[in-house]
PDB file of the backbone (N, CA, C, O) and the ligand in Angstrom, with CONECT records:
HET     ZN  A 101       1
ATOM      1  N   MET A   1      -6.635  21.525  25.206  1.00  0.00           N
ATOM      2  CA  MET A   1      -6.676  20.805  23.936  1.00  0.00           C
ATOM      3  C   MET A   1      -6.647  21.653  22.761  1.00  0.00           C
ATOM      4  O   MET A   1      -5.992  21.395  21.751  1.00  0.00           O
ATOM      5  N   ASN A   2      -7.371  22.663  22.926  1.00  0.00           N
ATOM      6  CA  ASN A   2      -7.480  23.703  21.745  1.00  0.00           C
ATOM      7  C   ASN A   2      -6.175  24.495  21.810  1.00  0.00           C
ATOM      8  O   ASN A   2      -6.252  25.662  22.195  1.00  0.00           O
ATOM      9  N   CYS A   3      -5.010  24.000  21.485  1.00  0.00           N
ATOM     10  CA  CYS A   3      -3.819  24.795  21.472  1.00  0.00           C
ATOM     11  C   CYS A   3      -3.534  25.499  20.310  1.00  0.00           C
ATOM     12  O   CYS A   3      -2.744  26.442  20.317  1.00  0.00           O
ATOM     13  N   CYS A   4      -4.258  25.023  19.059  1.00  0.00           N
ATOM     14  CA  CYS A   4      -3.864  25.700  17.737  1.00  0.00           C
ATOM     15  C   CYS A   4      -4.822  26.835  17.318  1.00  0.00           C
ATOM     16  O   CYS A   4      -6.037  26.655  17.403  1.00  0.00           O
ATOM     17  N   ASP A   5      -4.348  27.916  16.898  1.00  0.00           N
ATOM     18  CA  ASP A   5      -5.308  28.943  16.625  1.00  0.00           C
ATOM     19  C   ASP A   5      -5.873  28.690  15.093  1.00  0.00           C
ATOM     20  O   ASP A   5      -5.665  27.616  14.528  1.00  0.00           O
ATOM     21  N   SER A   6      -6.511  29.627  14.546  1.00  0.00           N
ATOM     22  CA  SER A   6      -7.243  29.288  13.292  1.00  0.00           C
ATOM     23  C   SER A   6      -6.320  29.544  11.982  1.00  0.00           C
ATOM     24  O   SER A   6      -6.622  29.291  10.815  1.00  0.00           O
ATOM     25  N   PHE A   7      -5.089  30.124  12.485  1.00  0.00           N
ATOM     26  CA  PHE A   7      -4.100  30.359  11.290  1.00  0.00           C
ATOM     27  C   PHE A   7      -3.127  29.051  11.319  1.00  0.00           C
ATOM     28  O   PHE A   7      -2.163  29.077  10.555  1.00  0.00           O
ATOM     29  N   GLY A   8      -3.288  28.082  12.024  1.00  0.00           N
ATOM     30  CA  GLY A   8      -2.512  26.878  12.056  1.00  0.00           C
ATOM     31  C   GLY A   8      -1.233  26.995  12.976  1.00  0.00           C
ATOM     32  O   GLY A   8      -0.352  26.141  13.071  1.00  0.00           O
ATOM     33  N   ASN A   9      -1.290  28.204  13.634  1.00  0.00           N
ATOM     34  CA  ASN A   9      -0.172  28.264  14.673  1.00  0.00           C
ATOM     35  C   ASN A   9      -0.478  27.486  15.970  1.00  0.00           C
ATOM     36  O   ASN A   9      -1.631  27.324  16.370  1.00  0.00           O
ATOM     37  N   CYS A  10       0.610  27.012  16.604  1.00  0.00           N
ATOM     38  CA  CYS A  10       0.277  26.149  17.757  1.00  0.00           C
ATOM     39  C   CYS A  10       1.240  26.751  19.066  1.00  0.00           C
ATOM     40  O   CYS A  10       2.439  27.018  18.981  1.00  0.00           O
ATOM     41  N   THR A  11       0.530  26.866  20.080  1.00  0.00           N
ATOM     42  CA  THR A  11       1.122  27.406  21.337  1.00  0.00           C
ATOM     43  C   THR A  11       2.030  26.555  21.914  1.00  0.00           C
ATOM     44  O   THR A  11       2.864  26.976  22.716  1.00  0.00           O
ATOM     45  N   GLN A  12       1.947  25.239  21.546  1.00  0.00           N
ATOM     46  CA  GLN A  12       2.598  24.237  22.293  1.00  0.00           C
ATOM     47  C   GLN A  12       3.747  23.659  21.464  1.00  0.00           C
ATOM     48  O   GLN A  12       4.395  22.714  21.913  1.00  0.00           O
ATOM     49  N   GLY A  13       4.030  24.212  20.230  1.00  0.00           N
ATOM     50  CA  GLY A  13       5.083  23.868  19.294  1.00  0.00           C
ATOM     51  C   GLY A  13       5.166  22.441  18.796  1.00  0.00           C
ATOM     52  O   GLY A  13       4.247  21.981  18.119  1.00  0.00           O
ATOM     53  N   ARG A  14       6.223  21.733  19.103  1.00  0.00           N
ATOM     54  CA  ARG A  14       6.390  20.391  18.680  1.00  0.00           C
ATOM     55  C   ARG A  14       5.497  19.335  19.444  1.00  0.00           C
ATOM     56  O   ARG A  14       5.099  18.272  18.967  1.00  0.00           O
ATOM     57  N   ASP A  15       5.245  19.829  20.747  1.00  0.00           N
ATOM     58  CA  ASP A  15       4.352  19.104  21.538  1.00  0.00           C
ATOM     59  C   ASP A  15       2.981  19.101  21.423  1.00  0.00           C
ATOM     60  O   ASP A  15       2.283  18.591  22.300  1.00  0.00           O
ATOM     61  N   CYS A  16       2.478  19.659  20.350  1.00  0.00           N
ATOM     62  CA  CYS A  16       1.091  19.867  20.065  1.00  0.00           C
ATOM     63  C   CYS A  16       0.421  18.443  19.864  1.00  0.00           C
ATOM     64  O   CYS A  16       0.809  17.672  18.987  1.00  0.00           O
ATOM     65  N   PRO A  17      -0.595  18.155  20.725  1.00  0.00           N
ATOM     66  CA  PRO A  17      -1.258  16.876  20.811  1.00  0.00           C
ATOM     67  C   PRO A  17      -1.950  16.729  19.515  1.00  0.00           C
ATOM     68  O   PRO A  17      -2.001  15.593  19.044  1.00  0.00           O
ATOM     69  N   VAL A  18      -2.574  17.857  18.767  1.00  0.00           N
ATOM     70  CA  VAL A  18      -3.218  17.821  17.742  1.00  0.00           C
ATOM     71  C   VAL A  18      -2.367  17.285  16.375  1.00  0.00           C
ATOM     72  O   VAL A  18      -2.703  16.481  15.505  1.00  0.00           O
ATOM     73  N   ARG A  19      -1.347  17.928  16.523  1.00  0.00           N
ATOM     74  CA  ARG A  19      -0.174  17.611  15.459  1.00  0.00           C
ATOM     75  C   ARG A  19       0.438  16.164  15.597  1.00  0.00           C
ATOM     76  O   ARG A  19       0.807  15.490  14.635  1.00  0.00           O
ATOM     77  N   ASN A  20       0.500  15.764  16.958  1.00  0.00           N
ATOM     78  CA  ASN A  20       1.181  14.496  17.166  1.00  0.00           C
ATOM     79  C   ASN A  20       0.075  13.391  16.612  1.00  0.00           C
ATOM     80  O   ASN A  20       0.517  12.424  15.993  1.00  0.00           O
ATOM     81  N   GLU A  21      -1.207  13.502  16.801  1.00  0.00           N
ATOM     82  CA  GLU A  21      -2.283  12.663  16.466  1.00  0.00           C
ATOM     83  C   GLU A  21      -2.334  12.735  15.084  1.00  0.00           C
ATOM     84  O   GLU A  21      -2.655  11.671  14.554  1.00  0.00           O
ATOM     85  N   ARG A  22      -2.091  13.766  14.256  1.00  0.00           N
ATOM     86  CA  ARG A  22      -2.202  13.777  12.939  1.00  0.00           C
ATOM     87  C   ARG A  22      -0.871  13.003  12.267  1.00  0.00           C
ATOM     88  O   ARG A  22      -0.929  12.349  11.226  1.00  0.00           O
ATOM     89  N   ILE A  23      -0.003  13.151  12.843  1.00  0.00           N
ATOM     90  CA  ILE A  23       1.206  12.342  12.390  1.00  0.00           C
ATOM     91  C   ILE A  23       0.969  10.963  12.624  1.00  0.00           C
ATOM     92  O   ILE A  23       1.152  10.142  11.724  1.00  0.00           O
ATOM     93  N   ALA A  24       0.559  10.622  13.804  1.00  0.00           N
ATOM     94  CA  ALA A  24       0.247   9.173  14.169  1.00  0.00           C
ATOM     95  C   ALA A  24      -0.801   8.673  13.246  1.00  0.00           C
ATOM     96  O   ALA A  24      -0.713   7.511  12.850  1.00  0.00           O
ATOM     97  N   GLN A  25      -1.779   9.422  12.863  1.00  0.00           N
ATOM     98  CA  GLN A  25      -2.684   8.901  11.878  1.00  0.00           C
ATOM     99  C   GLN A  25      -2.187   8.545  10.431  1.00  0.00           C
ATOM    100  O   GLN A  25      -2.527   7.594   9.727  1.00  0.00           O
ATOM    101  N   ALA A  26      -1.185   9.679  10.139  1.00  0.00           N
ATOM    102  CA  ALA A  26      -0.473   9.600   8.730  1.00  0.00           C
ATOM    103  C   ALA A  26       0.257   8.236   8.686  1.00  0.00           C
ATOM    104  O   ALA A  26       0.101   7.520   7.698  1.00  0.00           O
ATOM    105  N   MET A  27       1.069   7.835   9.739  1.00  0.00           N
ATOM    106  CA  MET A  27       1.913   6.812   9.777  1.00  0.00           C
ATOM    107  C   MET A  27       1.065   5.482   9.685  1.00  0.00           C
ATOM    108  O   MET A  27       1.546   4.502   9.117  1.00  0.00           O
ATOM    109  N   LYS A  28      -0.123   5.449  10.211  1.00  0.00           N
ATOM    110  CA  LYS A  28      -1.008   4.375  10.220  1.00  0.00           C
ATOM    111  C   LYS A  28      -1.569   4.034   8.853  1.00  0.00           C
ATOM    112  O   LYS A  28      -1.626   2.918   8.338  1.00  0.00           O
ATOM    113  N   ASP A  29      -2.000   5.275   8.325  1.00  0.00           N
ATOM    114  CA  ASP A  29      -2.414   5.166   6.822  1.00  0.00           C
ATOM    115  C   ASP A  29      -1.319   4.683   5.863  1.00  0.00           C
ATOM    116  O   ASP A  29      -1.560   3.919   4.928  1.00  0.00           O
ATOM    117  N   ARG A  30      -0.012   5.208   6.166  1.00  0.00           N
ATOM    118  CA  ARG A  30       1.009   4.633   5.273  1.00  0.00           C
ATOM    119  C   ARG A  30       1.248   3.160   5.399  1.00  0.00           C
ATOM    120  O   ARG A  30       1.415   2.432   4.421  1.00  0.00           O
ATOM    121  N   ASP A  31       1.258   2.743   6.663  1.00  0.00           N
ATOM    122  CA  ASP A  31       1.620   1.216   6.937  1.00  0.00           C
ATOM    123  C   ASP A  31       0.411   0.351   6.271  1.00  0.00           C
ATOM    124  O   ASP A  31       0.627  -0.761   5.790  1.00  0.00           O
ATOM    125  N   LEU A  32      -1.053   1.035   6.284  1.00  0.00           N
ATOM    126  CA  LEU A  32      -2.010   0.246   5.687  1.00  0.00           C
ATOM    127  C   LEU A  32      -1.836   0.242   4.235  1.00  0.00           C
ATOM    128  O   LEU A  32      -2.071  -0.769   3.572  1.00  0.00           O
ATOM    129  N   PHE A  33      -1.368   1.512   3.640  1.00  0.00           N
ATOM    130  CA  PHE A  33      -1.037   1.610   2.197  1.00  0.00           C
ATOM    131  C   PHE A  33      -0.158   0.560   1.870  1.00  0.00           C
ATOM    132  O   PHE A  33      -0.456  -0.278   1.018  1.00  0.00           O
ATOM    133  N   TRP A  34       1.045   0.548   2.572  1.00  0.00           N
ATOM    134  CA  TRP A  34       1.903  -0.600   2.096  1.00  0.00           C
ATOM    135  C   TRP A  34       1.633  -1.956   2.343  1.00  0.00           C
ATOM    136  O   TRP A  34       2.190  -2.818   1.663  1.00  0.00           O
ATOM    137  N   ASP A  35       0.772  -2.269   3.318  1.00  0.00           N
ATOM    138  CA  ASP A  35       0.169  -3.534   3.359  1.00  0.00           C
ATOM    139  C   ASP A  35      -0.629  -4.002   2.105  1.00  0.00           C
ATOM    140  O   ASP A  35      -0.502  -5.084   1.532  1.00  0.00           O
ATOM    141  N   VAL A  36      -1.439  -3.028   1.801  1.00  0.00           N
ATOM    142  CA  VAL A  36      -2.265  -3.292   0.657  1.00  0.00           C
ATOM    143  C   VAL A  36      -1.330  -3.464  -0.834  1.00  0.00           C
ATOM    144  O   VAL A  36      -1.513  -4.349  -1.670  1.00  0.00           O
ATOM    145  N   MET A  37      -0.419  -2.499  -0.894  1.00  0.00           N
ATOM    146  CA  MET A  37       0.587  -2.587  -1.851  1.00  0.00           C
ATOM    147  C   MET A  37       1.170  -3.956  -1.959  1.00  0.00           C
ATOM    148  O   MET A  37       1.111  -4.606  -3.002  1.00  0.00           O
ATOM    149  N   GLU A  38       1.779  -4.418  -0.776  1.00  0.00           N
ATOM    150  CA  GLU A  38       2.399  -5.747  -0.683  1.00  0.00           C
ATOM    151  C   GLU A  38       1.525  -6.780  -1.061  1.00  0.00           C
ATOM    152  O   GLU A  38       1.926  -7.690  -1.787  1.00  0.00           O
ATOM    153  N   GLY A  39       0.227  -6.727  -0.592  1.00  0.00           N
ATOM    154  CA  GLY A  39      -0.789  -7.954  -1.048  1.00  0.00           C
ATOM    155  C   GLY A  39      -1.018  -7.909  -2.426  1.00  0.00           C
ATOM    156  O   GLY A  39      -1.155  -8.953  -3.064  1.00  0.00           O
ATOM    157  N   LEU A  40      -1.081  -6.637  -3.032  1.00  0.00           N
ATOM    158  CA  LEU A  40      -1.393  -6.598  -4.485  1.00  0.00           C
ATOM    159  C   LEU A  40      -0.227  -7.125  -5.244  1.00  0.00           C
ATOM    160  O   LEU A  40      -0.419  -7.881  -6.195  1.00  0.00           O
ATOM    161  N   LEU A  41       1.095  -6.733  -4.843  1.00  0.00           N
ATOM    162  CA  LEU A  41       2.203  -7.223  -5.496  1.00  0.00           C
ATOM    163  C   LEU A  41       2.373  -8.763  -5.486  1.00  0.00           C
ATOM    164  O   LEU A  41       2.718  -9.369  -6.500  1.00  0.00           O
ATOM    165  N   THR A  42       2.124  -9.367  -4.325  1.00  0.00           N
ATOM    166  CA  THR A  42       2.178 -10.860  -4.096  1.00  0.00           C
ATOM    167  C   THR A  42       1.080 -11.417  -4.809  1.00  0.00           C
ATOM    168  O   THR A  42       1.312 -12.526  -5.290  1.00  0.00           O
ATOM    169  N   LEU A  43       0.002 -10.970  -4.998  1.00  0.00           N
ATOM    170  CA  LEU A  43      -1.198 -11.466  -5.905  1.00  0.00           C
ATOM    171  C   LEU A  43      -0.805 -11.310  -7.319  1.00  0.00           C
ATOM    172  O   LEU A  43      -1.017 -12.259  -8.074  1.00  0.00           O
ATOM    173  N   GLY A  44      -0.277 -10.273  -7.757  1.00  0.00           N
ATOM    174  CA  GLY A  44       0.127 -10.098  -9.030  1.00  0.00           C
ATOM    175  C   GLY A  44       1.347 -10.911  -9.565  1.00  0.00           C
ATOM    176  O   GLY A  44       1.433 -11.233 -10.750  1.00  0.00           O
ATOM    177  N   ALA A  45       2.256 -11.216  -8.656  1.00  0.00           N
ATOM    178  CA  ALA A  45       3.279 -12.129  -8.921  1.00  0.00           C
ATOM    179  C   ALA A  45       2.692 -13.621  -9.041  1.00  0.00           C
ATOM    180  O   ALA A  45       3.177 -14.430  -9.831  1.00  0.00           O
ATOM    181  N   ILE A  46       1.633 -13.916  -8.216  1.00  0.00           N
ATOM    182  CA  ILE A  46       1.034 -15.461  -8.350  1.00  0.00           C
ATOM    183  C   ILE A  46       0.223 -15.559  -9.518  1.00  0.00           C
ATOM    184  O   ILE A  46       0.164 -16.622 -10.136  1.00  0.00           O
ATOM    185  N   VAL A  47      -0.471 -14.444  -9.913  1.00  0.00           N
ATOM    186  CA  VAL A  47      -1.243 -14.469 -11.194  1.00  0.00           C
ATOM    187  C   VAL A  47      -0.283 -14.569 -12.422  1.00  0.00           C
ATOM    188  O   VAL A  47      -0.551 -15.228 -13.427  1.00  0.00           O
ATOM    189  N   GLY A  48       0.872 -13.843 -12.238  1.00  0.00           N
ATOM    190  CA  GLY A  48       1.822 -13.700 -13.369  1.00  0.00           C
ATOM    191  C   GLY A  48       2.366 -15.157 -13.622  1.00  0.00           C
ATOM    192  O   GLY A  48       2.401 -15.640 -14.753  1.00  0.00           O
ATOM    193  N   ILE A  49       2.801 -15.845 -12.459  1.00  0.00           N
ATOM    194  CA  ILE A  49       3.307 -17.099 -12.676  1.00  0.00           C
ATOM    195  C   ILE A  49       2.255 -18.063 -13.184  1.00  0.00           C
ATOM    196  O   ILE A  49       2.635 -18.978 -13.916  1.00  0.00           O
ATOM    197  N   ILE A  50       0.994 -17.958 -12.879  1.00  0.00           N
ATOM    198  CA  ILE A  50       0.082 -18.768 -13.357  1.00  0.00           C
ATOM    199  C   ILE A  50      -0.221 -18.631 -14.738  1.00  0.00           C
ATOM    200  O   ILE A  50      -0.371 -19.597 -15.486  1.00  0.00           O
ATOM    201  N   VAL A  51      -0.321 -17.332 -15.118  1.00  0.00           N
ATOM    202  CA  VAL A  51      -0.665 -16.980 -16.603  1.00  0.00           C
ATOM    203  C   VAL A  51       0.648 -17.441 -17.486  1.00  0.00           C
ATOM    204  O   VAL A  51       0.513 -17.867 -18.634  1.00  0.00           O
ATOM    205  N   SER A  52       1.820 -17.326 -16.898  1.00  0.00           N
ATOM    206  CA  SER A  52       3.037 -17.626 -17.802  1.00  0.00           C
ATOM    207  C   SER A  52       3.078 -19.174 -17.864  1.00  0.00           C
ATOM    208  O   SER A  52       3.558 -19.749 -18.841  1.00  0.00           O
ATOM    209  N   LEU A  53       2.585 -19.809 -16.841  1.00  0.00           N
ATOM    210  CA  LEU A  53       2.611 -21.405 -16.889  1.00  0.00           C
ATOM    211  C   LEU A  53       1.736 -21.775 -17.986  1.00  0.00           C
ATOM    212  O   LEU A  53       2.118 -22.492 -18.911  1.00  0.00           O
ATOM    213  N   CYS A  54       0.404 -21.226 -17.879  1.00  0.00           N
ATOM    214  CA  CYS A  54      -0.696 -21.608 -18.729  1.00  0.00           C
ATOM    215  C   CYS A  54      -0.122 -21.304 -20.229  1.00  0.00           C
ATOM    216  O   CYS A  54      -0.160 -22.164 -21.109  1.00  0.00           O
ATOM    217  N   PHE A  55       0.363 -20.119 -20.414  1.00  0.00           N
ATOM    218  CA  PHE A  55       0.822 -19.904 -21.637  1.00  0.00           C
ATOM    219  C   PHE A  55       1.830 -20.828 -22.358  1.00  0.00           C
ATOM    220  O   PHE A  55       1.849 -21.101 -23.558  1.00  0.00           O
ATOM    221  N   MET A  56       2.743 -21.295 -21.295  1.00  0.00           N
ATOM    222  CA  MET A  56       3.979 -22.174 -21.633  1.00  0.00           C
ATOM    223  C   MET A  56       3.266 -23.606 -21.966  1.00  0.00           C
ATOM    224  O   MET A  56       3.595 -24.226 -22.977  1.00  0.00           O
ATOM    225  N   PHE A  57       2.445 -24.017 -21.221  1.00  0.00           N
ATOM    226  CA  PHE A  57       1.678 -25.319 -21.586  1.00  0.00           C
ATOM    227  C   PHE A  57       0.694 -25.287 -22.590  1.00  0.00           C
ATOM    228  O   PHE A  57       0.383 -26.306 -23.205  1.00  0.00           O
ATOM    229  N   GLY A  58       0.134 -24.086 -22.820  1.00  0.00           N
ATOM    230  CA  GLY A  58      -0.689 -23.963 -24.004  1.00  0.00           C
ATOM    231  C   GLY A  58       0.097 -23.869 -25.282  1.00  0.00           C
ATOM    232  O   GLY A  58      -0.383 -24.316 -26.324  1.00  0.00           O
ATOM    233  N   TYR A  59       1.357 -23.271 -25.248  1.00  0.00           N
ATOM    234  CA  TYR A  59       2.213 -23.251 -26.438  1.00  0.00           C
ATOM    235  C   TYR A  59       2.612 -24.712 -26.844  1.00  0.00           C
ATOM    236  O   TYR A  59       2.507 -25.134 -27.995  1.00  0.00           O
ATOM    237  N   ILE A  60       3.132 -25.520 -25.669  1.00  0.00           N
ATOM    238  CA  ILE A  60       3.744 -26.731 -25.803  1.00  0.00           C
ATOM    239  C   ILE A  60       2.552 -27.625 -26.413  1.00  0.00           C
ATOM    240  O   ILE A  60       2.829 -28.468 -27.266  1.00  0.00           O
ATOM    241  N   TRP A  61       1.276 -27.451 -25.995  1.00  0.00           N
ATOM    242  CA  TRP A  61       0.091 -28.154 -26.399  1.00  0.00           C
ATOM    243  C   TRP A  61      -0.128 -27.819 -27.737  1.00  0.00           C
ATOM    244  O   TRP A  61      -0.449 -28.745 -28.482  1.00  0.00           O
ATOM    245  N   TYR A  62      -0.027 -26.726 -28.192  1.00  0.00           N
ATOM    246  CA  TYR A  62      -0.352 -26.202 -29.508  1.00  0.00           C
ATOM    247  C   TYR A  62       0.754 -26.927 -30.383  1.00  0.00           C
ATOM    248  O   TYR A  62       0.429 -27.513 -31.415  1.00  0.00           O
ATOM    249  N   ARG A  63       2.081 -26.875 -29.943  1.00  0.00           N
ATOM    250  CA  ARG A  63       3.219 -27.533 -30.850  1.00  0.00           C
ATOM    251  C   ARG A  63       3.033 -29.025 -31.015  1.00  0.00           C
ATOM    252  O   ARG A  63       3.196 -29.582 -32.101  1.00  0.00           O
ATOM    253  N   VAL A  64       2.683 -29.662 -29.896  1.00  0.00           N
ATOM    254  CA  VAL A  64       2.639 -31.099 -29.939  1.00  0.00           C
ATOM    255  C   VAL A  64       1.515 -31.691 -30.626  1.00  0.00           C
ATOM    256  O   VAL A  64       1.642 -32.745 -31.249  1.00  0.00           O
ATOM    257  N   THR A  65       0.255 -30.973 -30.531  1.00  0.00           N
ATOM    258  CA  THR A  65      -1.039 -31.590 -31.265  1.00  0.00           C
ATOM    259  C   THR A  65      -0.786 -31.263 -32.723  1.00  0.00           C
ATOM    260  O   THR A  65      -0.271 -30.216 -33.115  1.00  0.00           O
ATOM    261  N   PRO A  66      -1.195 -32.251 -33.477  1.00  0.00           N
ATOM    262  CA  PRO A  66      -0.948 -31.954 -35.017  1.00  0.00           C
ATOM    263  C   PRO A  66      -2.052 -31.193 -35.556  1.00  0.00           C
ATOM    264  O   PRO A  66      -2.052 -30.859 -36.740  1.00  0.00           O
TER     265      PRO A  66
HETATM  266 ZN    ZN A 101      -1.572  22.525  18.684  1.00  0.00          ZN2+
END
């Protein structure tokens, strides 16, 4: 398992299990990051629509009331 030396060189090259594990972990982290980003964007869009609707109705209310 300990195929990598202290200088970061690996005796197993591309098939290094440590390296593959690190790449798999990075891919998982990136997926999680984009899941969070997508959630935030959806939340932001919903909040933006609600705020603009409130602003529109508030403006209409302001113009209608004497
Ligand atoms: Zn290695």
